[in-house]
Rosetta silent file (secondary structure, phi, psi, omega in degrees, C-alpha in Angstrom):
SEQUENCE: GGNKLGGKMGRLGLVKVAGKTAKINLERLYLYYFKTWGVHTEVVFYDPAWEKIKEICKKRKMVWFVTTPVNYEYTKAFFNCELSKKKYSEVILKRYKEMERMGQKIQLHVHLSMENNMFYKKQRKMVNESLEWMKKNGFNVTEFVPGWWTYNKDLFRILKELKLKPVKKSDYYAIHDYELISGNAHLW
SCORE:     score description
SCORE:     0.000 S_00000001
   1 L     0.000 -160.727  175.738    1.287    9.560  -16.920 S_00000001
   2 L    90.833  163.737  178.943   -1.059    7.236  -15.071 S_00000001
   3 L   -80.527  163.800  175.422   -1.406    3.431  -15.029 S_00000001
   4 L   -78.048  154.080  178.684   -2.452    1.359  -17.912 S_00000001
   5 L   -51.545  133.021 -179.876   -6.045    0.286  -18.080 S_00000001
   6 L    93.136   -1.634  176.477   -6.460   -2.578  -15.635 S_00000001
   7 L   -75.287  178.673 -175.431   -3.691   -1.318  -13.389 S_00000001
   8 L   -55.269  -45.753 -176.445   -4.108   -0.874   -9.616 S_00000001
   9 L   -97.833  -16.804 -173.483   -5.487    2.634   -9.838 S_00000001
  10 L    71.204  179.704 -178.373   -6.762    2.746  -13.391 S_00000001
  11 L   -93.122  134.488  176.701   -6.396    5.908  -15.421 S_00000001
  12 E   -92.105  140.314  177.104   -7.627    9.069  -13.872 S_00000001
  13 E  -131.528  162.098  175.906   -9.290   11.662  -16.076 S_00000001
  14 E  -101.196  133.987  174.284  -10.640   15.135  -15.537 S_00000001
  15 E  -130.446  150.943 -178.088  -14.279   15.886  -16.101 S_00000001
  16 E  -116.574  118.731  179.161  -16.091   19.146  -15.811 S_00000001
  17 E  -131.676  131.139  179.232  -19.661   19.033  -14.433 S_00000001
  18 L    49.018   41.588  179.814  -21.690   22.086  -13.454 S_00000001
  19 L    75.658    2.531  176.640  -18.580   24.202  -13.654 S_00000001
  20 E  -113.492  143.472 -177.737  -16.531   22.053  -11.337 S_00000001
  21 E  -103.206  135.306 -179.648  -13.637   19.875  -12.360 S_00000001
  22 E  -135.751  153.587  174.903  -13.244   16.438  -10.782 S_00000001
  23 E   -88.465  133.568  172.466  -10.930   13.432  -11.142 S_00000001
  24 E  -129.545  157.169 -179.158  -12.597   10.218  -12.086 S_00000001
  25 E   -88.318  105.135 -175.629  -11.332    6.677  -12.511 S_00000001
  26 H   -63.353  -34.006  177.804  -11.729    6.042  -16.279 S_00000001
  27 H   -62.669  -47.501 -179.137  -11.350    2.305  -15.765 S_00000001
  28 H   -61.341  -41.903  178.551  -14.261    2.118  -13.398 S_00000001
  29 H   -61.840  -41.536  175.982  -16.308    4.281  -15.775 S_00000001
  30 H   -63.882  -44.421 -177.930  -15.486    2.032  -18.709 S_00000001
  31 H   -64.601  -43.713 -175.217  -16.300   -1.134  -16.749 S_00000001
  32 H   -57.463  -41.793 -176.010  -19.632    0.381  -15.508 S_00000001
  33 H   -93.937  -24.603 -171.458  -20.892    0.990  -19.017 S_00000001
  34 H  -120.505   -7.091  179.403  -19.255   -1.655  -21.176 S_00000001
  35 L  -111.571  158.269  170.516  -18.528   -4.666  -19.067 S_00000001
  36 L   -63.865  142.152  174.586  -20.692   -7.225  -17.291 S_00000001
  37 E   -81.633  138.637  178.622  -21.254   -6.480  -13.698 S_00000001
  38 E  -116.466  107.040 -169.729  -19.727   -8.925  -11.237 S_00000001
  39 E   -98.686  118.908  175.833  -21.628   -8.787   -7.927 S_00000001
  40 E   -79.689  116.287 -163.928  -19.980  -10.104   -4.729 S_00000001
  41 E  -101.967  106.030 -177.737  -23.082  -11.663   -3.183 S_00000001
  42 L  -124.349  -24.362 -175.611  -23.085  -11.643    0.695 S_00000001
  43 L  -118.631   25.144  179.776  -26.457  -10.458    1.930 S_00000001
  44 L   -58.501  -26.599  176.870  -28.834  -12.372   -0.341 S_00000001
  45 L   -66.975  -18.909 -174.632  -30.319  -13.927    2.844 S_00000001
  46 L   -89.480  119.233 -171.500  -31.580  -10.497    3.937 S_00000001
  47 H   -50.745  -46.385  179.266  -35.125   -9.920    2.522 S_00000001
  48 H   -58.866  -38.566  177.230  -34.702   -6.176    1.587 S_00000001
  49 H   -69.308  -40.079  177.762  -31.556   -7.046   -0.334 S_00000001
  50 H   -62.893  -36.338  178.516  -33.249  -10.024   -2.008 S_00000001
  51 H   -63.861  -39.603  178.489  -36.130   -7.822   -3.174 S_00000001
  52 H   -69.896  -39.121  177.888  -33.646   -5.420   -4.840 S_00000001
  53 H   -60.864  -46.293  175.701  -31.636   -8.336   -6.325 S_00000001
  54 H   -56.031  -46.606  178.865  -34.840   -9.699   -7.921 S_00000001
  55 H   -58.109  -47.774 -176.149  -35.714   -6.271   -9.310 S_00000001
  56 H   -68.867  -37.121  179.195  -32.219   -5.817  -10.787 S_00000001
  57 H   -59.120  -28.950 -179.276  -32.155   -9.380  -12.226 S_00000001
  58 L   -77.205  -18.052 -174.689  -35.148   -8.447  -14.356 S_00000001
  59 L  -100.182  -30.845 -176.959  -33.297   -5.456  -15.860 S_00000001
  60 L  -153.081  152.969  173.940  -29.828   -6.803  -16.607 S_00000001
  61 L   -87.451  133.326 -178.336  -27.726   -9.949  -16.752 S_00000001
  62 L  -139.179  169.284  170.404  -24.843  -10.116  -14.267 S_00000001
  63 E  -104.260  126.395 -179.360  -22.380  -12.563  -12.770 S_00000001
  64 E  -105.478  114.010  178.476  -23.106  -13.187   -9.104 S_00000001
  65 E   -94.062  103.511 -167.133  -20.088  -14.322   -7.113 S_00000001
  66 E  -104.812  149.827  174.628  -21.861  -16.011   -4.244 S_00000001
  67 L   -84.343  162.857  179.755  -20.905  -17.195   -0.760 S_00000001
  68 L  -125.774  179.652  178.301  -21.801  -20.605    0.604 S_00000001
  69 H   -61.121  -16.602  174.219  -22.466  -21.939    4.124 S_00000001
  70 H   -56.526  -29.127  178.900  -18.667  -22.219    4.511 S_00000001
  71 H  -103.758   28.064  177.966  -18.814  -18.491    5.203 S_00000001
  72 H   -59.157  -47.365 -178.808  -21.736  -18.652    7.651 S_00000001
  73 H   -64.025  -38.276  176.013  -19.705  -17.361   10.599 S_00000001
  74 H   -61.186  -44.116 -178.908  -18.407  -14.474    8.519 S_00000001
  75 H   -61.790  -45.480  177.854  -22.032  -13.687    7.488 S_00000001
  76 H   -56.843  -51.211 -173.075  -23.182  -13.807   11.093 S_00000001
  77 H   -67.641  -45.450 -172.081  -20.380  -11.524   12.247 S_00000001
  78 H   -87.519  -28.093 -174.554  -20.382   -8.976    9.419 S_00000001
  79 H  -124.812   16.215  175.431  -24.049   -8.800    8.478 S_00000001
  80 L    53.476   40.603  176.675  -25.872   -9.710   11.712 S_00000001
  81 L   -73.225  120.833 -176.418  -27.416  -12.821   10.254 S_00000001
  82 L  -101.048    2.040  179.528  -29.716  -14.333   12.892 S_00000001
  83 L   -73.026  150.518  168.077  -30.720  -17.405   10.821 S_00000001
  84 L   -65.297  158.644  177.870  -29.442  -20.851   11.905 S_00000001
  85 H   -60.030  -37.514  178.756  -26.847  -22.295    9.585 S_00000001
  86 H   -65.194  -45.271 -178.309  -29.354  -24.792    8.317 S_00000001
  87 H   -67.971  -42.119  174.631  -31.942  -22.130    7.600 S_00000001
  88 H   -56.110  -45.783  177.570  -29.274  -19.854    6.036 S_00000001
  89 H   -59.920  -47.377 -177.919  -28.195  -22.697    3.738 S_00000001
  90 H   -64.792  -41.322 -177.465  -31.773  -23.304    2.601 S_00000001
  91 H   -66.037  -46.844 -176.833  -32.501  -19.659    2.010 S_00000001
  92 H   -68.504  -39.326  175.299  -29.391  -18.874   -0.036 S_00000001
  93 H   -56.931  -49.561  179.488  -29.794  -22.082   -2.085 S_00000001
  94 H   -58.727  -40.549 -177.527  -33.353  -21.213   -2.967 S_00000001
  95 H   -73.301  -41.047  176.647  -32.435  -17.651   -3.919 S_00000001
  96 H   -58.671  -45.623 -179.614  -29.371  -18.697   -5.961 S_00000001
  97 H   -62.246  -41.109  178.351  -31.558  -21.122   -7.900 S_00000001
  98 H   -65.604  -37.921  173.767  -34.139  -18.418   -8.537 S_00000001
  99 H   -62.309  -44.701  177.833  -31.390  -16.093   -9.784 S_00000001
 100 H   -60.342  -47.426  177.313  -30.156  -18.809  -12.127 S_00000001
 101 H   -53.996  -31.555 -177.807  -33.772  -19.332  -13.413 S_00000001
 102 L   -84.672    8.181  176.428  -33.814  -15.582  -14.171 S_00000001
 103 L    90.264    9.375 -176.770  -30.828  -16.053  -16.483 S_00000001
 104 L   -84.249  150.291  178.223  -28.147  -14.888  -14.083 S_00000001
 105 E   -95.064  130.451 -177.635  -24.694  -16.516  -13.959 S_00000001
 106 E  -108.898  125.604 -177.179  -23.727  -17.915  -10.588 S_00000001
 107 E  -132.551 -179.687 -169.046  -20.001  -18.214   -9.627 S_00000001
 108 E  -105.081  140.118  176.792  -18.020  -18.688   -6.412 S_00000001
 109 E  -139.298  121.298 -178.577  -16.900  -16.161   -3.771 S_00000001
 110 E  -129.021  128.390  172.326  -15.199  -17.241   -0.550 S_00000001
 111 L   -86.243  119.339 -178.353  -13.934  -15.072    2.242 S_00000001
 112 L   -99.998  -83.932 -176.930  -10.670  -16.488    3.497 S_00000001
 113 L  -146.435  128.823  178.609   -8.556  -13.973    5.478 S_00000001
 114 L   -64.872  -29.484 -175.870   -8.232  -10.201    5.175 S_00000001
 115 L   -87.106    0.209  178.670   -4.650  -10.464    6.306 S_00000001
 116 L    56.582   34.273 -176.345   -3.731  -12.960    3.644 S_00000001
 117 L  -120.977   23.182 -179.249   -2.081  -15.148    6.180 S_00000001
 118 L   -88.356  136.540 -175.452   -4.070  -18.349    5.981 S_00000001
 119 L   -72.609  161.912 -173.241   -2.171  -21.517    5.360 S_00000001
 120 H   -55.319  -47.569 -172.678   -2.602  -23.606    2.211 S_00000001
 121 H   -63.355  -38.783 -179.861   -4.476  -26.468    3.973 S_00000001
 122 H   -74.565  -38.614  174.528   -7.135  -24.246    5.500 S_00000001
 123 H   -59.654  -47.560 -177.217   -7.645  -22.263    2.216 S_00000001
 124 H   -61.884  -38.265  178.432   -7.904  -25.480    0.277 S_00000001
 125 H   -63.024  -47.118 -176.083  -10.491  -26.857    2.777 S_00000001
 126 H   -71.314  -38.833  177.666  -12.703  -23.797    2.591 S_00000001
 127 H   -68.442  -45.512  177.851  -12.564  -23.426   -1.208 S_00000001
 128 H   -58.873  -45.753  179.724  -13.073  -27.120   -1.765 S_00000001
 129 H   -64.722  -36.184  177.224  -16.070  -27.315    0.625 S_00000001
 130 H   -63.724  -49.085 -174.815  -17.616  -24.238   -1.058 S_00000001
 131 H   -62.760  -38.503  178.797  -17.082  -25.736   -4.507 S_00000001
 132 H   -62.265  -44.445 -179.507  -18.545  -29.114   -3.344 S_00000001
 133 H   -59.298  -43.286 -178.211  -21.630  -27.337   -1.925 S_00000001
 134 H   -67.155  -46.340  179.754  -22.121  -25.573   -5.293 S_00000001
 135 H   -63.802  -45.752  179.896  -21.730  -28.767   -7.337 S_00000001
 136 H   -56.442  -29.776 -179.473  -23.970  -30.760   -5.060 S_00000001
 137 L   -99.022   18.466  171.034  -26.655  -28.193   -5.603 S_00000001
 138 L    82.731   16.957  179.579  -26.264  -28.196   -9.396 S_00000001
 139 L   -95.975  133.047  178.455  -24.174  -25.057  -10.036 S_00000001
 140 L   -96.973   91.118 -172.257  -21.519  -25.289  -12.658 S_00000001
 141 L   -92.340  129.003 -179.758  -18.820  -23.034  -11.210 S_00000001
 142 L  -126.867  -13.013 -179.547  -15.825  -22.029  -13.272 S_00000001
 143 E  -121.731  153.736 -175.931  -14.766  -18.651  -11.805 S_00000001
 144 E  -139.525  139.109  169.467  -13.606  -17.569   -8.412 S_00000001
 145 E  -133.558  126.445  175.760  -13.162  -14.322   -6.427 S_00000001
 146 E   -80.067  157.138  174.094  -11.836  -14.298   -2.866 S_00000001
 147 H   -58.949  139.560  177.735  -13.216  -11.880   -0.324 S_00000001
 148 H    60.828   18.766 -179.166  -11.306   -8.569   -0.249 S_00000001
 149 H    53.670   32.977 -177.015   -9.447   -9.691   -3.429 S_00000001
 150 L   -84.158   68.633  169.804   -6.923  -11.448   -1.179 S_00000001
 151 L   -74.608  153.114  176.053   -5.160  -13.630   -3.678 S_00000001
 152 L  -154.147  169.270 -175.343   -1.876  -15.262   -2.689 S_00000001
 153 H   -55.350  -42.595 -177.151    0.468  -17.900   -4.186 S_00000001
 154 H   -64.168  -42.775 -175.763   -1.270  -20.783   -2.322 S_00000001
 155 H   -70.396  -36.093  175.959   -4.680  -19.697   -3.433 S_00000001
 156 H   -61.026  -37.828  178.433   -3.545  -19.396   -7.105 S_00000001
 157 H   -66.487  -40.321 -179.753   -2.276  -22.992   -6.754 S_00000001
 158 H   -61.327  -50.843 -175.524   -5.564  -24.170   -5.196 S_00000001
 159 H   -63.263  -36.990  177.866   -7.597  -22.568   -8.011 S_00000001
 160 H   -64.283  -45.026  179.122   -5.370  -24.148  -10.667 S_00000001
 161 H   -60.623  -36.382 -174.108   -5.766  -27.578   -8.976 S_00000001
 162 L   -93.182    2.168 -179.747   -9.547  -27.106   -8.811 S_00000001
 163 L    58.873   44.362  177.676   -9.707  -25.724  -12.399 S_00000001
 164 L  -110.803  136.209  175.652  -11.249  -22.416  -11.285 S_00000001
 165 E   -79.265  123.059  174.924  -10.429  -19.151  -13.045 S_00000001
 166 E   -73.191  120.801 -177.482   -9.137  -16.464  -10.720 S_00000001
 167 L   -80.779  136.530  175.617  -11.135  -13.294  -11.568 S_00000001
 168 L   -97.406  158.290  175.826   -9.311   -9.932  -11.829 S_00000001
 169 H   -55.661  -33.805 -175.555  -10.919   -6.646  -10.876 S_00000001
 170 H   -80.985   -4.653  176.356  -10.720   -5.627  -14.537 S_00000001
 171 H   -73.777  -30.154 -178.559  -12.840   -8.604  -15.699 S_00000001
 172 L  -142.735  165.491  166.223  -16.127   -7.111  -14.455 S_00000001
 173 E   -80.136  105.560 -171.979  -17.578   -3.943  -12.936 S_00000001
 174 E   -90.203  128.808  173.479  -17.266   -5.227   -9.389 S_00000001
 175 E  -140.021  176.031  173.964  -19.819   -4.299   -6.728 S_00000001
 176 E  -113.511  150.836  179.451  -21.311   -5.889   -3.653 S_00000001
 177 H   -64.039  -31.239 -178.983  -25.037   -6.797   -3.210 S_00000001
 178 H   -69.840  -16.144  174.156  -25.269   -4.762   -0.078 S_00000001
 179 H   -70.086  -23.890 -179.058  -24.447   -1.652   -2.197 S_00000001
 180 H   -68.097  -19.976 -176.671  -27.745   -2.269   -4.006 S_00000001
 181 H  -118.915   10.159 -174.285  -29.683   -1.347   -0.855 S_00000001
 182 L  -103.172   27.195  179.417  -27.393    1.289    0.602 S_00000001
 183 L    82.216   14.054 -178.329  -28.816    4.327   -1.181 S_00000001
 184 L   -90.401   59.217 -177.910  -26.639    3.876   -4.331 S_00000001
 185 H   -60.191  -21.640  178.394  -29.510    4.507   -6.774 S_00000001
 186 H   -63.313  -17.531 -175.536  -26.937    5.456   -9.418 S_00000001
 187 H   -73.875  -21.223 -175.835  -26.033    1.756   -9.690 S_00000001
 188 L  -135.167    0.000    0.000  -29.260    0.795  -11.441 S_00000001
């Protein structure tokens, strides 16, 4: 039984470690070791996260799905960002450029709605403004991941119109930048 590789749950396998048997998600294990990591980048403005990001960028090449000032209010609410929007924009731009200079691939990540109930016009505005910010600042964006993986038919239409590839969970080993500073030493 089990789902095919790339299915919602992935294939579960049994492993025995130190005499104990545990179920593991074989898809995640495969992606971890054999696929490029895709990092949903949301706290790059936070200096401790930035230090860890720089350290990791020296060790491996990854794809960083980055937020833009379009998600400033989200960043303030979820990550207690106390920077002004202008300062936040300056900081993230400088850091994304440095990541790019370190050989990292920069792509687009926009938080729309957890409930997947946002109308086409609002989604289009947010994705378009984010894409324009990226282009204006010299980033060649071709891939897109929505926050919380909340794809919907309108978003697929928008991405097609804007010629952005919708990324699937199985395309990369997906993590968040805040996981890099949350005691998850096993990630690096």
